[in-house]
C-alpha positions, 0 to 999 in steps of 0.5 A: 499500499502506498504510504499516502494511502496507508496514512490516510486509512489510519487517520480515517479508521484510527488504530488499536494499540497493543501498548498504550504506554509506547512513546509520548503520551496521547492527548484527550480533549482540549484544542485539537488534535485531540484523542490522537497519538503521534507515530512515525510511519515511513519517515512521516510523523503523523497524528492518529486517533486512538481514543475515539469510537472509530479507533476502538473498532479499527481494523488496524492494530499496532503491536507492542514495540520490539527491542529497537522501538519498532512496532508492526502495523496489522490490518486484520492480522496481516502485517502491512507496515511499521511504526515508531513512536516519538518519545516524551519530550524532556521539557515536560519534566519542568515547571515555570518560575510560578509553579505551573508544569510546562505541559500545561502551558504548551505541548508537543505536536507531531515530532518538532512542533510546540503548540499552545492554546493561549486562551483555553476559553471561548465566548461561544463554548458555554452555549450549546446553541452557539458552540462548534459541535466538534469543539472540546476546548474546555475538556482539558481545562476542566480536567486540570491538564491546562490553565485558562490563560497562558501569560506571555512570560510563561509561553516564552519560558516554555518555548525557549526550553522546548527549543533547547531541550527537544529541538522544536522547530516551530510553534503554533499559537491558537486561541479560543475567541474572546470577543467579537472584535479582534477575535484573539488577535491582540492576545496573540500579538503580545504572546508572540512578541514575548516568545520572539524576544526569548528565542528565534522560533517561527510562529503561526498564530490562529484566530477568527478574522478580526474585525479590522484588517489592520490587525494583520500588520500588527500581528506580523510586526509582533513576530508572527510568521504565518497566520491560520484563519480556519473555515472548518466547513465550506458551505453555509448550510454545514457551517450553520448546522455544525458551528452556529456561532462561528457561522455568524462570521460569513464566508465572504468576511473570511475571503476578504480577510484572506485577501488582506492577509496574504500581502502581509504574510506572503503567498502560502503563509496564510492557511485555513483548516478544513474538516472533511466529513462534516457534510461538505461534498468533495466537490464543494471542498475542492471548489473552495480549495481552488478559490483559496489557492488562487488567493495564495491561501494554503487549504489544509484539509484534514479528516474530521475526528469525532471527539468523546464528550462533544455533540458529534462524538458519534458522528462517523469519521470520513472513510479513506476513499472519501479522503482520497477523493479530496487529497489526491486532486488537492495535492495536484492543485497545490503542486501545480500552483507551487503552494506546498507545505514545505514552504510554510514557515510555521504551523499546521500546514507545515507540520502536516501530522493531522492529514495525509495531504503533505504525503500526497503532495510528495507523491504527486511532486515525485510523479 
């Protein structure tokens, strides 16, 4: 099985683990990727669901690692590949000067990405009529695995340690939406400024489009290298059903914001996260992707993962063939446009661990 198809299948079905203790700890709840575990397959570190309903019944099993740390991947009893697990990062053993464990400030995603949710709260999360139905941002906070607001000083301290101790290469800063004006841009600016003063680390910030396009220049000046403004769903009907509060920011505002942000950050340095499997057809996702690529925005399409404890916990994950029908032509579009994940300075698109898209890109470029 080609690597891109194998990773696609594992991310769609999830896996059962013979040894849940192997590698770095898996994550439950919180901002994504949640209910996943990092594993390296054919040189690609990816996030694969392990705590979802789909994963519990997955036809894929990963065996206990051997003496060299290598695990066999089985599909219904037949060995089809091998995987290794990134180890627990060393910075997790430390605490901040004010006594907060580093792992409650930021976590390792994939192999070399530091990720944090600066504000672990959102103006829409408490209302089931407004919240995004897939969101679990409050779960890790309620469980005591994180804190509500990471200060700039805490973020700078942890980022410096993650670079020095674990070789982290870039950082993702996301946030719950604190208001209906700057929508988190201000807190991301002060956070990025502090981190860049402490360590030279490329940063992607993620928030909803702020109400004033002047925030993009401010974000760039604060040290933010790349920007993510996430659509999640691409048609008004699905947006209204799945994320009724966020859908109040119309698609055209996103497109206007993308057009304003690309000249500031550069072509390919603005991206959007699209969750396939929420109800949008492959045709609708590809049509949106074509429009975004024309603007210079990287459309990072990932399979929807139903997270336990959310209203969509029993929603089916997209099947591998559904994802293949999107990722293969999308990768070809990106290669033709010269808009590839390897050129992104920081963030989810560069990491690529939550989707097989970058693996499809490489296969398409080689072909």
